[in-house]
Each structure stands twice: as C-alpha cells, then as structure tokens.
Biotite code that builds the C-alpha atoms (Angstrom):
import biotite.structure as struc

atoms = struc.array([
    struc.Atom([96.587, 158.844, 63.728], chain_id="A", res_id=1, res_name="MET", atom_name="CA", element="C"),
    struc.Atom([95.589, 159.754, 60.168], chain_id="A", res_id=2, res_name="ARG", atom_name="CA", element="C"),
    struc.Atom([93.690, 162.965, 59.547], chain_id="A", res_id=3, res_name="LYS", atom_name="CA", element="C"),
    struc.Atom([90.858, 161.033, 57.927], chain_id="A", res_id=4, res_name="GLU", atom_name="CA", element="C"),
    struc.Atom([90.466, 158.852, 61.015], chain_id="A", res_id=5, res_name="THR", atom_name="CA", element="C"),
    struc.Atom([90.144, 161.809, 63.387], chain_id="A", res_id=6, res_name="ILE", atom_name="CA", element="C"),
    struc.Atom([87.570, 163.457, 61.127], chain_id="A", res_id=7, res_name="VAL", atom_name="CA", element="C"),
    struc.Atom([85.618, 160.194, 60.866], chain_id="A", res_id=8, res_name="GLU", atom_name="CA", element="C"),
    struc.Atom([85.748, 159.731, 64.621], chain_id="A", res_id=9, res_name="ASN", atom_name="CA", element="C"),
    struc.Atom([84.527, 163.270, 65.304], chain_id="A", res_id=10, res_name="LEU", atom_name="CA", element="C"),
    struc.Atom([81.687, 162.774, 62.858], chain_id="A", res_id=11, res_name="ASN", atom_name="CA", element="C"),
    struc.Atom([80.830, 159.471, 64.494], chain_id="A", res_id=12, res_name="GLY", atom_name="CA", element="C"),
    struc.Atom([80.696, 160.981, 67.976], chain_id="A", res_id=13, res_name="VAL", atom_name="CA", element="C"),
    struc.Atom([78.594, 163.824, 66.637], chain_id="A", res_id=14, res_name="GLY", atom_name="CA", element="C"),
    struc.Atom([76.145, 161.345, 65.131], chain_id="A", res_id=15, res_name="GLU", atom_name="CA", element="C"),
    struc.Atom([75.926, 159.496, 68.450], chain_id="A", res_id=16, res_name="ARG", atom_name="CA", element="C"),
    struc.Atom([75.099, 162.752, 70.215], chain_id="A", res_id=17, res_name="ILE", atom_name="CA", element="C"),
    struc.Atom([72.352, 163.553, 67.690], chain_id="A", res_id=18, res_name="VAL", atom_name="CA", element="C"),
    struc.Atom([70.866, 160.061, 67.949], chain_id="A", res_id=19, res_name="THR", atom_name="CA", element="C"),
    struc.Atom([70.922, 160.116, 71.742], chain_id="A", res_id=20, res_name="CYS", atom_name="CA", element="C"),
    struc.Atom([69.332, 163.567, 71.880], chain_id="A", res_id=21, res_name="CYS", atom_name="CA", element="C"),
    struc.Atom([66.596, 162.435, 69.492], chain_id="A", res_id=22, res_name="ASN", atom_name="CA", element="C"),
    struc.Atom([65.920, 159.442, 71.736], chain_id="A", res_id=23, res_name="ASN", atom_name="CA", element="C"),
    struc.Atom([65.575, 161.529, 74.893], chain_id="A", res_id=24, res_name="CYS", atom_name="CA", element="C"),
    struc.Atom([63.853, 164.613, 73.459], chain_id="A", res_id=25, res_name="ALA", atom_name="CA", element="C"),
    struc.Atom([66.821, 166.929, 73.805], chain_id="A", res_id=26, res_name="ARG", atom_name="CA", element="C"),
    struc.Atom([68.464, 169.253, 71.313], chain_id="A", res_id=27, res_name="SER", atom_name="CA", element="C"),
    struc.Atom([72.032, 168.478, 70.202], chain_id="A", res_id=28, res_name="PRO", atom_name="CA", element="C"),
    struc.Atom([72.674, 172.210, 70.594], chain_id="A", res_id=29, res_name="ALA", atom_name="CA", element="C"),
    struc.Atom([72.474, 171.657, 74.369], chain_id="A", res_id=30, res_name="GLU", atom_name="CA", element="C"),
    struc.Atom([75.558, 169.410, 74.292], chain_id="A", res_id=31, res_name="ILE", atom_name="CA", element="C"),
    struc.Atom([79.154, 170.628, 74.120], chain_id="A", res_id=32, res_name="THR", atom_name="CA", element="C"),
    struc.Atom([81.611, 168.023, 72.889], chain_id="A", res_id=33, res_name="LEU", atom_name="CA", element="C"),
    struc.Atom([84.833, 168.376, 74.856], chain_id="A", res_id=34, res_name="LEU", atom_name="CA", element="C"),
    struc.Atom([87.710, 166.578, 73.129], chain_id="A", res_id=35, res_name="ALA", atom_name="CA", element="C"),
    struc.Atom([89.946, 165.138, 75.849], chain_id="A", res_id=36, res_name="VAL", atom_name="CA", element="C"),
    struc.Atom([93.333, 165.655, 74.263], chain_id="A", res_id=37, res_name="SER", atom_name="CA", element="C"),
    struc.Atom([95.809, 164.714, 76.987], chain_id="A", res_id=38, res_name="LYS", atom_name="CA", element="C"),
    struc.Atom([98.917, 162.956, 75.613], chain_id="A", res_id=39, res_name="THR", atom_name="CA", element="C"),
    struc.Atom([97.933, 163.956, 72.061], chain_id="A", res_id=40, res_name="GLN", atom_name="CA", element="C"),
    struc.Atom([100.438, 166.146, 70.145], chain_id="A", res_id=41, res_name="PRO", atom_name="CA", element="C"),
    struc.Atom([99.528, 169.640, 69.027], chain_id="A", res_id=42, res_name="ALA", atom_name="CA", element="C"),
    struc.Atom([99.352, 168.523, 65.404], chain_id="A", res_id=43, res_name="GLU", atom_name="CA", element="C"),
    struc.Atom([96.523, 166.143, 66.238], chain_id="A", res_id=44, res_name="VAL", atom_name="CA", element="C"),
    struc.Atom([94.575, 168.920, 67.969], chain_id="A", res_id=45, res_name="LEU", atom_name="CA", element="C"),
    struc.Atom([95.058, 171.082, 64.897], chain_id="A", res_id=46, res_name="ARG", atom_name="CA", element="C"),
    struc.Atom([93.483, 168.381, 62.730], chain_id="A", res_id=47, res_name="ILE", atom_name="CA", element="C"),
    struc.Atom([90.491, 168.188, 65.058], chain_id="A", res_id=48, res_name="ALA", atom_name="CA", element="C"),
    struc.Atom([90.221, 171.983, 65.066], chain_id="A", res_id=49, res_name="TYR", atom_name="CA", element="C"),
    struc.Atom([90.222, 172.080, 61.275], chain_id="A", res_id=50, res_name="GLU", atom_name="CA", element="C"),
    struc.Atom([87.378, 169.552, 61.381], chain_id="A", res_id=51, res_name="ALA", atom_name="CA", element="C"),
    struc.Atom([85.333, 171.948, 63.505], chain_id="A", res_id=52, res_name="GLY", atom_name="CA", element="C"),
    struc.Atom([86.237, 170.990, 67.077], chain_id="A", res_id=53, res_name="GLN", atom_name="CA", element="C"),
    struc.Atom([86.681, 174.015, 69.360], chain_id="A", res_id=54, res_name="ARG", atom_name="CA", element="C"),
    struc.Atom([86.672, 172.734, 72.958], chain_id="A", res_id=55, res_name="HIS", atom_name="CA", element="C"),
    struc.Atom([89.683, 170.760, 74.219], chain_id="A", res_id=56, res_name="PHE", atom_name="CA", element="C"),
    struc.Atom([90.247, 169.296, 77.689], chain_id="A", res_id=57, res_name="GLY", atom_name="CA", element="C"),
    struc.Atom([93.693, 168.843, 79.188], chain_id="A", res_id=58, res_name="GLU", atom_name="CA", element="C"),
    struc.Atom([94.799, 167.080, 82.381], chain_id="A", res_id=59, res_name="ASN", atom_name="CA", element="C"),
    struc.Atom([98.494, 167.880, 82.522], chain_id="A", res_id=60, res_name="TYR", atom_name="CA", element="C"),
    struc.Atom([99.451, 171.515, 82.867], chain_id="A", res_id=61, res_name="LEU", atom_name="CA", element="C"),
    struc.Atom([102.909, 171.646, 81.308], chain_id="A", res_id=62, res_name="GLN", atom_name="CA", element="C"),
    struc.Atom([101.808, 169.559, 78.346], chain_id="A", res_id=63, res_name="GLU", atom_name="CA", element="C"),
    struc.Atom([98.783, 171.828, 77.872], chain_id="A", res_id=64, res_name="ALA", atom_name="CA", element="C"),
    struc.Atom([100.820, 175.026, 78.021], chain_id="A", res_id=65, res_name="LEU", atom_name="CA", element="C"),
    struc.Atom([103.135, 173.729, 75.310], chain_id="A", res_id=66, res_name="GLN", atom_name="CA", element="C"),
    struc.Atom([100.171, 172.959, 73.077], chain_id="A", res_id=67, res_name="LYS", atom_name="CA", element="C"),
    struc.Atom([98.628, 176.356, 73.742], chain_id="A", res_id=68, res_name="GLN", atom_name="CA", element="C"),
    struc.Atom([101.863, 178.001, 72.657], chain_id="A", res_id=69, res_name="ASP", atom_name="CA", element="C"),
    struc.Atom([102.012, 175.965, 69.442], chain_id="A", res_id=70, res_name="ARG", atom_name="CA", element="C"),
    struc.Atom([98.334, 176.576, 68.658], chain_id="A", res_id=71, res_name="LEU", atom_name="CA", element="C"),
    struc.Atom([98.112, 180.172, 69.828], chain_id="A", res_id=72, res_name="ALA", atom_name="CA", element="C"),
    struc.Atom([96.622, 181.435, 66.571], chain_id="A", res_id=73, res_name="GLU", atom_name="CA", element="C"),
    struc.Atom([93.609, 179.115, 66.864], chain_id="A", res_id=74, res_name="LEU", atom_name="CA", element="C"),
    struc.Atom([90.392, 180.114, 68.603], chain_id="A", res_id=75, res_name="ASP", atom_name="CA", element="C"),
    struc.Atom([90.400, 177.192, 71.042], chain_id="A", res_id=76, res_name="ILE", atom_name="CA", element="C"),
    struc.Atom([88.435, 177.094, 74.282], chain_id="A", res_id=77, res_name="CYS", atom_name="CA", element="C"),
    struc.Atom([90.734, 175.361, 76.778], chain_id="A", res_id=78, res_name="TRP", atom_name="CA", element="C"),
    struc.Atom([89.299, 173.324, 79.663], chain_id="A", res_id=79, res_name="HIS", atom_name="CA", element="C"),
    struc.Atom([91.441, 172.072, 82.549], chain_id="A", res_id=80, res_name="PHE", atom_name="CA", element="C"),
    struc.Atom([89.918, 168.780, 83.690], chain_id="A", res_id=81, res_name="ILE", atom_name="CA", element="C"),
    struc.Atom([92.625, 167.120, 85.815], chain_id="A", res_id=82, res_name="GLY", atom_name="CA", element="C"),
    struc.Atom([93.381, 167.280, 89.546], chain_id="A", res_id=83, res_name="PRO", atom_name="CA", element="C"),
    struc.Atom([94.634, 170.747, 90.402], chain_id="A", res_id=84, res_name="LEU", atom_name="CA", element="C"),
    struc.Atom([97.409, 171.396, 92.917], chain_id="A", res_id=85, res_name="GLN", atom_name="CA", element="C"),
    struc.Atom([98.054, 174.735, 94.589], chain_id="A", res_id=86, res_name="SER", atom_name="CA", element="C"),
    struc.Atom([101.327, 175.324, 92.750], chain_id="A", res_id=87, res_name="ASN", atom_name="CA", element="C"),
    struc.Atom([99.536, 175.016, 89.384], chain_id="A", res_id=88, res_name="LYS", atom_name="CA", element="C"),
    struc.Atom([96.653, 177.414, 89.958], chain_id="A", res_id=89, res_name="THR", atom_name="CA", element="C"),
    struc.Atom([98.293, 180.587, 88.635], chain_id="A", res_id=90, res_name="ARG", atom_name="CA", element="C"),
    struc.Atom([99.061, 179.127, 85.219], chain_id="A", res_id=91, res_name="ALA", atom_name="CA", element="C"),
    struc.Atom([95.591, 177.604, 85.000], chain_id="A", res_id=92, res_name="VAL", atom_name="CA", element="C"),
    struc.Atom([93.963, 180.896, 85.993], chain_id="A", res_id=93, res_name="ALA", atom_name="CA", element="C"),
    struc.Atom([95.950, 182.706, 83.315], chain_id="A", res_id=94, res_name="GLU", atom_name="CA", element="C"),
    struc.Atom([95.628, 180.261, 80.411], chain_id="A", res_id=95, res_name="HIS", atom_name="CA", element="C"),
    struc.Atom([92.302, 178.417, 80.590], chain_id="A", res_id=96, res_name="PHE", atom_name="CA", element="C"),
    struc.Atom([88.662, 179.349, 80.123], chain_id="A", res_id=97, res_name="GLN", atom_name="CA", element="C"),
    struc.Atom([87.209, 176.491, 82.171], chain_id="A", res_id=98, res_name="TRP", atom_name="CA", element="C"),
    struc.Atom([88.244, 174.414, 85.187], chain_id="A", res_id=99, res_name="VAL", atom_name="CA", element="C"),
    struc.Atom([86.156, 171.282, 85.839], chain_id="A", res_id=100, res_name="HIS", atom_name="CA", element="C"),
    struc.Atom([88.033, 169.891, 88.834], chain_id="A", res_id=101, res_name="SER", atom_name="CA", element="C"),
    struc.Atom([87.606, 172.329, 91.746], chain_id="A", res_id=102, res_name="VAL", atom_name="CA", element="C"),
    struc.Atom([86.922, 170.409, 94.941], chain_id="A", res_id=103, res_name="ASP", atom_name="CA", element="C"),
    struc.Atom([88.490, 172.600, 97.649], chain_id="A", res_id=104, res_name="ARG", atom_name="CA", element="C"),
    struc.Atom([87.893, 176.183, 98.686], chain_id="A", res_id=105, res_name="LEU", atom_name="CA", element="C"),
    struc.Atom([91.640, 176.825, 98.821], chain_id="A", res_id=106, res_name="LYS", atom_name="CA", element="C"),
    struc.Atom([91.968, 176.042, 95.108], chain_id="A", res_id=107, res_name="ILE", atom_name="CA", element="C"),
    struc.Atom([88.996, 178.250, 94.226], chain_id="A", res_id=108, res_name="ALA", atom_name="CA", element="C"),
    struc.Atom([90.395, 181.120, 96.267], chain_id="A", res_id=109, res_name="GLN", atom_name="CA", element="C"),
    struc.Atom([93.761, 180.897, 94.532], chain_id="A", res_id=110, res_name="ARG", atom_name="CA", element="C"),
    struc.Atom([92.137, 180.787, 91.103], chain_id="A", res_id=111, res_name="LEU", atom_name="CA", element="C"),
    struc.Atom([90.089, 183.848, 92.055], chain_id="A", res_id=112, res_name="SER", atom_name="CA", element="C"),
    struc.Atom([93.103, 185.853, 93.208], chain_id="A", res_id=113, res_name="ARG", atom_name="CA", element="C"),
    struc.Atom([95.226, 184.821, 90.237], chain_id="A", res_id=114, res_name="GLN", atom_name="CA", element="C"),
    struc.Atom([92.690, 185.299, 87.437], chain_id="A", res_id=115, res_name="ARG", atom_name="CA", element="C"),
    struc.Atom([93.919, 188.340, 85.446], chain_id="A", res_id=116, res_name="PRO", atom_name="CA", element="C"),
    struc.Atom([91.529, 191.283, 85.573], chain_id="A", res_id=117, res_name="ASP", atom_name="CA", element="C"),
    struc.Atom([91.739, 191.655, 81.795], chain_id="A", res_id=118, res_name="ALA", atom_name="CA", element="C"),
    struc.Atom([90.213, 188.201, 81.244], chain_id="A", res_id=119, res_name="LEU", atom_name="CA", element="C"),
    struc.Atom([86.553, 187.197, 81.598], chain_id="A", res_id=120, res_name="PRO", atom_name="CA", element="C"),
    struc.Atom([85.591, 185.273, 84.738], chain_id="A", res_id=121, res_name="PRO", atom_name="CA", element="C"),
    struc.Atom([86.951, 181.736, 84.839], chain_id="A", res_id=122, res_name="LEU", atom_name="CA", element="C"),
    struc.Atom([84.169, 179.174, 84.385], chain_id="A", res_id=123, res_name="ASN", atom_name="CA", element="C"),
    struc.Atom([84.190, 176.705, 87.283], chain_id="A", res_id=124, res_name="ILE", atom_name="CA", element="C"),
    struc.Atom([82.681, 173.272, 87.808], chain_id="A", res_id=125, res_name="CYS", atom_name="CA", element="C"),
    struc.Atom([82.829, 171.672, 91.233], chain_id="A", res_id=126, res_name="LEU", atom_name="CA", element="C"),
    struc.Atom([83.985, 168.068, 91.034], chain_id="A", res_id=127, res_name="GLN", atom_name="CA", element="C"),
    struc.Atom([81.846, 165.674, 93.056], chain_id="A", res_id=128, res_name="VAL", atom_name="CA", element="C"),
    struc.Atom([83.095, 162.275, 94.210], chain_id="A", res_id=129, res_name="ASN", atom_name="CA", element="C"),
    struc.Atom([79.752, 160.803, 93.293], chain_id="A", res_id=130, res_name="ILE", atom_name="CA", element="C"),
    struc.Atom([80.634, 157.170, 94.125], chain_id="A", res_id=131, res_name="ASP", atom_name="CA", element="C"),
    struc.Atom([82.652, 157.858, 97.278], chain_id="A", res_id=132, res_name="GLY", atom_name="CA", element="C"),
    struc.Atom([85.876, 156.405, 95.867], chain_id="A", res_id=133, res_name="GLU", atom_name="CA", element="C"),
    struc.Atom([88.852, 157.002, 98.140], chain_id="A", res_id=134, res_name="GLN", atom_name="CA", element="C"),
    struc.Atom([91.225, 157.024, 95.167], chain_id="A", res_id=135, res_name="SER", atom_name="CA", element="C"),
    struc.Atom([89.318, 159.685, 93.250], chain_id="A", res_id=136, res_name="LYS", atom_name="CA", element="C"),
    struc.Atom([89.266, 163.460, 93.602], chain_id="A", res_id=137, res_name="SER", atom_name="CA", element="C"),
    struc.Atom([86.088, 165.361, 94.341], chain_id="A", res_id=138, res_name="GLY", atom_name="CA", element="C"),
    struc.Atom([84.063, 166.731, 97.210], chain_id="A", res_id=139, res_name="ILE", atom_name="CA", element="C"),
    struc.Atom([81.549, 164.500, 98.977], chain_id="A", res_id=140, res_name="VAL", atom_name="CA", element="C"),
    struc.Atom([77.948, 165.408, 98.148], chain_id="A", res_id=141, res_name="PRO", atom_name="CA", element="C"),
    struc.Atom([77.190, 166.352, 101.744], chain_id="A", res_id=142, res_name="GLU", atom_name="CA", element="C"),
    struc.Atom([79.780, 169.166, 101.645], chain_id="A", res_id=143, res_name="ALA", atom_name="CA", element="C"),
    struc.Atom([78.835, 170.491, 98.224], chain_id="A", res_id=144, res_name="LEU", atom_name="CA", element="C"),
    struc.Atom([76.378, 173.200, 99.264], chain_id="A", res_id=145, res_name="ALA", atom_name="CA", element="C"),
    struc.Atom([78.842, 174.815, 101.671], chain_id="A", res_id=146, res_name="ALA", atom_name="CA", element="C"),
    struc.Atom([81.624, 174.851, 99.071], chain_id="A", res_id=147, res_name="LEU", atom_name="CA", element="C"),
    struc.Atom([79.301, 176.338, 96.465], chain_id="A", res_id=148, res_name="ALA", atom_name="CA", element="C"),
    struc.Atom([78.198, 179.009, 98.924], chain_id="A", res_id=149, res_name="GLN", atom_name="CA", element="C"),
    struc.Atom([81.804, 180.165, 99.240], chain_id="A", res_id=150, res_name="SER", atom_name="CA", element="C"),
    struc.Atom([82.722, 179.848, 95.563], chain_id="A", res_id=151, res_name="VAL", atom_name="CA", element="C"),
    struc.Atom([79.824, 181.941, 94.238], chain_id="A", res_id=152, res_name="VAL", atom_name="CA", element="C"),
    struc.Atom([81.119, 184.893, 96.242], chain_id="A", res_id=153, res_name="GLN", atom_name="CA", element="C"),
    struc.Atom([84.637, 184.847, 94.783], chain_id="A", res_id=154, res_name="LEU", atom_name="CA", element="C"),
    struc.Atom([85.511, 187.517, 92.195], chain_id="A", res_id=155, res_name="PRO", atom_name="CA", element="C"),
    struc.Atom([86.963, 186.443, 88.888], chain_id="A", res_id=156, res_name="GLY", atom_name="CA", element="C"),
    struc.Atom([85.115, 183.134, 88.935], chain_id="A", res_id=157, res_name="LEU", atom_name="CA", element="C"),
    struc.Atom([81.773, 182.038, 87.530], chain_id="A", res_id=158, res_name="ARG", atom_name="CA", element="C"),
    struc.Atom([80.324, 178.897, 89.064], chain_id="A", res_id=159, res_name="LEU", atom_name="CA", element="C"),
    struc.Atom([78.667, 177.035, 86.198], chain_id="A", res_id=160, res_name="ARG", atom_name="CA", element="C"),
    struc.Atom([77.865, 173.599, 87.577], chain_id="A", res_id=161, res_name="GLY", atom_name="CA", element="C"),
    struc.Atom([79.153, 170.168, 88.524], chain_id="A", res_id=162, res_name="LEU", atom_name="CA", element="C"),
    struc.Atom([81.508, 167.506, 87.198], chain_id="A", res_id=163, res_name="MET", atom_name="CA", element="C"),
    struc.Atom([81.898, 163.845, 88.105], chain_id="A", res_id=164, res_name="ALA", atom_name="CA", element="C"),
    struc.Atom([83.840, 160.778, 86.990], chain_id="A", res_id=165, res_name="ILE", atom_name="CA", element="C"),
    struc.Atom([81.733, 157.804, 88.114], chain_id="A", res_id=166, res_name="PRO", atom_name="CA", element="C"),
    struc.Atom([82.933, 154.248, 88.479], chain_id="A", res_id=167, res_name="VAL", atom_name="CA", element="C"),
    struc.Atom([83.017, 152.551, 85.077], chain_id="A", res_id=168, res_name="ALA", atom_name="CA", element="C"),
    struc.Atom([79.924, 150.426, 84.565], chain_id="A", res_id=169, res_name="ARG", atom_name="CA", element="C"),
    struc.Atom([78.777, 148.406, 81.547], chain_id="A", res_id=170, res_name="ARG", atom_name="CA", element="C"),
    struc.Atom([75.047, 148.246, 82.198], chain_id="A", res_id=171, res_name="ASP", atom_name="CA", element="C"),
    struc.Atom([73.258, 151.414, 80.968], chain_id="A", res_id=172, res_name="PRO", atom_name="CA", element="C"),
    struc.Atom([70.847, 151.391, 83.899], chain_id="A", res_id=173, res_name="ALA", atom_name="CA", element="C"),
    struc.Atom([73.761, 151.260, 86.332], chain_id="A", res_id=174, res_name="GLN", atom_name="CA", element="C"),
    struc.Atom([75.568, 153.980, 84.367], chain_id="A", res_id=175, res_name="GLN", atom_name="CA", element="C"),
    struc.Atom([72.598, 156.298, 84.811], chain_id="A", res_id=176, res_name="ARG", atom_name="CA", element="C"),
    struc.Atom([72.452, 156.069, 88.609], chain_id="A", res_id=177, res_name="ARG", atom_name="CA", element="C"),
    struc.Atom([75.373, 158.432, 89.432], chain_id="A", res_id=178, res_name="PRO", atom_name="CA", element="C"),
    struc.Atom([74.372, 160.778, 86.608], chain_id="A", res_id=179, res_name="PHE", atom_name="CA", element="C"),
    struc.Atom([70.858, 161.061, 88.014], chain_id="A", res_id=180, res_name="VAL", atom_name="CA", element="C"),
    struc.Atom([72.342, 161.852, 91.416], chain_id="A", res_id=181, res_name="GLU", atom_name="CA", element="C"),
    struc.Atom([74.647, 164.532, 89.999], chain_id="A", res_id=182, res_name="LEU", atom_name="CA", element="C"),
    struc.Atom([71.712, 166.115, 88.188], chain_id="A", res_id=183, res_name="ALA", atom_name="CA", element="C"),
    struc.Atom([69.748, 166.092, 91.451], chain_id="A", res_id=184, res_name="ARG", atom_name="CA", element="C"),
    struc.Atom([72.620, 167.829, 93.247], chain_id="A", res_id=185, res_name="LEU", atom_name="CA", element="C"),
    struc.Atom([72.747, 170.519, 90.570], chain_id="A", res_id=186, res_name="LEU", atom_name="CA", element="C"),
    struc.Atom([69.009, 171.072, 90.861], chain_id="A", res_id=187, res_name="GLN", atom_name="CA", element="C"),
    struc.Atom([69.406, 171.548, 94.612], chain_id="A", res_id=188, res_name="ALA", atom_name="CA", element="C"),
    struc.Atom([72.136, 174.134, 94.013], chain_id="A", res_id=189, res_name="LEU", atom_name="CA", element="C"),
    struc.Atom([69.889, 175.971, 91.559], chain_id="A", res_id=190, res_name="ARG", atom_name="CA", element="C"),
    struc.Atom([67.261, 176.276, 94.267], chain_id="A", res_id=191, res_name="ALA", atom_name="CA", element="C"),
    struc.Atom([69.916, 177.494, 96.727], chain_id="A", res_id=192, res_name="GLN", atom_name="CA", element="C"),
    struc.Atom([71.395, 180.058, 94.299], chain_id="A", res_id=193, res_name="PHE", atom_name="CA", element="C"),
    struc.Atom([68.552, 181.214, 92.005], chain_id="A", res_id=194, res_name="PRO", atom_name="CA", element="C"),
    struc.Atom([70.581, 184.202, 90.761], chain_id="A", res_id=195, res_name="GLN", atom_name="CA", element="C"),
    struc.Atom([73.514, 182.056, 89.600], chain_id="A", res_id=196, res_name="THR", atom_name="CA", element="C"),
    struc.Atom([73.286, 180.544, 86.076], chain_id="A", res_id=197, res_name="PRO", atom_name="CA", element="C"),
    struc.Atom([74.085, 176.958, 87.038], chain_id="A", res_id=198, res_name="LEU", atom_name="CA", element="C"),
    struc.Atom([73.719, 175.448, 83.594], chain_id="A", res_id=199, res_name="ASP", atom_name="CA", element="C"),
    struc.Atom([76.471, 172.835, 83.344], chain_id="A", res_id=200, res_name="THR", atom_name="CA", element="C"),
    struc.Atom([76.711, 169.115, 84.012], chain_id="A", res_id=201, res_name="LEU", atom_name="CA", element="C"),
    struc.Atom([80.123, 167.857, 82.882], chain_id="A", res_id=202, res_name="SER", atom_name="CA", element="C"),
    struc.Atom([79.627, 164.108, 82.806], chain_id="A", res_id=203, res_name="MET", atom_name="CA", element="C"),
    struc.Atom([79.897, 161.248, 80.379], chain_id="A", res_id=204, res_name="GLY", atom_name="CA", element="C"),
    struc.Atom([82.862, 159.798, 78.514], chain_id="A", res_id=205, res_name="MET", atom_name="CA", element="C"),
    struc.Atom([83.326, 157.483, 75.561], chain_id="A", res_id=206, res_name="SER", atom_name="CA", element="C"),
    struc.Atom([81.758, 154.414, 77.195], chain_id="A", res_id=207, res_name="ALA", atom_name="CA", element="C"),
    struc.Atom([78.815, 156.074, 78.965], chain_id="A", res_id=208, res_name="ASP", atom_name="CA", element="C"),
    struc.Atom([78.069, 159.203, 76.939], chain_id="A", res_id=209, res_name="MET", atom_name="CA", element="C"),
    struc.Atom([74.536, 158.154, 76.002], chain_id="A", res_id=210, res_name="GLU", atom_name="CA", element="C"),
    struc.Atom([73.563, 157.511, 79.630], chain_id="A", res_id=211, res_name="ALA", atom_name="CA", element="C"),
    struc.Atom([74.974, 160.884, 80.658], chain_id="A", res_id=212, res_name="ALA", atom_name="CA", element="C"),
    struc.Atom([73.120, 162.794, 77.946], chain_id="A", res_id=213, res_name="ILE", atom_name="CA", element="C"),
    struc.Atom([69.868, 161.051, 78.857], chain_id="A", res_id=214, res_name="ALA", atom_name="CA", element="C"),
    struc.Atom([70.375, 162.260, 82.432], chain_id="A", res_id=215, res_name="CYS", atom_name="CA", element="C"),
    struc.Atom([71.069, 165.891, 81.521], chain_id="A", res_id=216, res_name="GLY", atom_name="CA", element="C"),
    struc.Atom([74.751, 166.206, 80.605], chain_id="A", res_id=217, res_name="ALA", atom_name="CA", element="C"),
    struc.Atom([75.645, 169.478, 78.890], chain_id="A", res_id=218, res_name="THR", atom_name="CA", element="C"),
    struc.Atom([79.365, 168.723, 78.413], chain_id="A", res_id=219, res_name="ILE", atom_name="CA", element="C"),
    struc.Atom([80.579, 165.254, 77.453], chain_id="A", res_id=220, res_name="VAL", atom_name="CA", element="C"),
    struc.Atom([84.306, 164.564, 77.758], chain_id="A", res_id=221, res_name="ARG", atom_name="CA", element="C"),
    struc.Atom([85.387, 162.262, 74.921], chain_id="A", res_id=222, res_name="ILE", atom_name="CA", element="C"),
    struc.Atom([88.963, 161.115, 74.367], chain_id="A", res_id=223, res_name="GLY", atom_name="CA", element="C"),
    struc.Atom([89.334, 157.523, 73.179], chain_id="A", res_id=224, res_name="THR", atom_name="CA", element="C"),
    struc.Atom([86.475, 157.614, 70.671], chain_id="A", res_id=225, res_name="ASP", atom_name="CA", element="C"),
    struc.Atom([88.036, 160.662, 68.989], chain_id="A", res_id=226, res_name="ILE", atom_name="CA", element="C"),
    struc.Atom([91.779, 160.095, 69.272], chain_id="A", res_id=227, res_name="PHE", atom_name="CA", element="C"),
    struc.Atom([92.044, 156.386, 69.933], chain_id="A", res_id=228, res_name="GLY", atom_name="CA", element="C"),
    struc.Atom([93.855, 154.786, 72.853], chain_id="A", res_id=229, res_name="ALA", atom_name="CA", element="C"),
    struc.Atom([96.072, 157.245, 74.682], chain_id="A", res_id=230, res_name="ARG", atom_name="CA", element="C"),
    struc.Atom([99.839, 157.099, 74.401], chain_id="A", res_id=231, res_name="ASN", atom_name="CA", element="C"),
    struc.Atom([101.110, 157.614, 77.948], chain_id="A", res_id=232, res_name="TYR", atom_name="CA", element="C"),
    struc.Atom([104.746, 157.492, 76.832], chain_id="A", res_id=233, res_name="SER", atom_name="CA", element="C"),
    struc.Atom([104.446, 161.090, 75.552], chain_id="A", res_id=234, res_name="VAL", atom_name="CA", element="C"),
])
C-alpha cells in the first residue's frame, strides 16, 4: 500500500472518530485508535507511525516479535489482541504493554509471574464472549466477576477493563446491543472494585466503530480501514 493511502486512511478514521464523538457528546481525546497491524510488514507500520499512529495491535506472536525487533527505535505501544496460549505468555509479558485477550485465570497468573520487575505493570483487558459464540474466545459474562476478583490481586498486572468481539451485524441498532451489555458489565465491575481504575472498553472495529463509541468504547481496533484487506499469505 502506498504511503499516501495509509496517511489518508488514518486521517479518514480520525475524522470518523471526531464526527462520532461530536454526535454523542464525547471528546475524541477519550478514544484511543488501535491500528490492527497483523499480517502487515514492518515498513507499513513505520509509515503509520510517521503519520502519528502510536498504538498497534498484533494477533500473532512471532510475527509481532519480528516487527518489534525491526522497529525497536520507535516509541510504539504494543497491544496483544489475539488468543493467548500458555506457551506464549512469557514473550507477551516481556514485550507488550497491553493484553486484551485474557479469559482464563491460568493465563493471567502466568503473565503475572513472567512480567519483568523492571517493567511497569502489564495492562490487562478481560475478553468477554458477549454473544455466547462457541467458536470465539472469551469468558461468559456470568463468570466475569470471579475472574476479575482473582486478576486484580495479581502483582505485575493492572486490570483496566473489558474487550469483546461481537457477531458482525449491519444494523446500527443491533450493533449497539452487545456494546451496551459490555459497558454494563464494566460498570458492575467498577462497583465491585471501586479502588481499581477500570477505565477501558476495547470494542469496535472498522464496520461498527461508530456504534461502539456511542456506547462508551475507549479503544477502537481498526485494521481494514487503515491498511486495507489483510494479506493472510504473509
């Protein structure tokens, strides 16, 4: 993809965020744009960085580590947003600032033990299977409070909020339903843990970003509308 296209796309997404925030009485400063850069080469991330993008989300660990090595001189905030297996937790704990996809206590415990003492606490979002899809990762809403209760006590981690990947829907009203539910779950956790700064709702992608922002999203995960269709042959 041409440099000019990436810059135009980033500007376009930024304008959408501003417009949406104006329509729902929110400040664009409340929204972090997370560029979902899986399958994109390091050179493409560098272009986005030079255009002002700082937060990048990766799903595949080995691919992400290679990019981090090639872009080590850049002040990038790396988010791990894919399913996380036990044998990958050490590298994630050592090389990322955020993990959005924690849905088991075992994974949180490993991240806690393996987070280097010299680094700040690892920011954690608990992934909720908001639509009850058997094929999708995430904890069921009914088990969320118990998992959060355990995670907030783990050293080296900072529980920040919730993440979800709802079923794709075209109708904006239908798009808002799972986002409203995720926001409700976060509000319940805030009441349960008043001393924990639960300030993050990671929800919304290219096709439903506006609905997510209207429902309280603080991080929107945008891939296609920045980088175009993904090349899975990489």
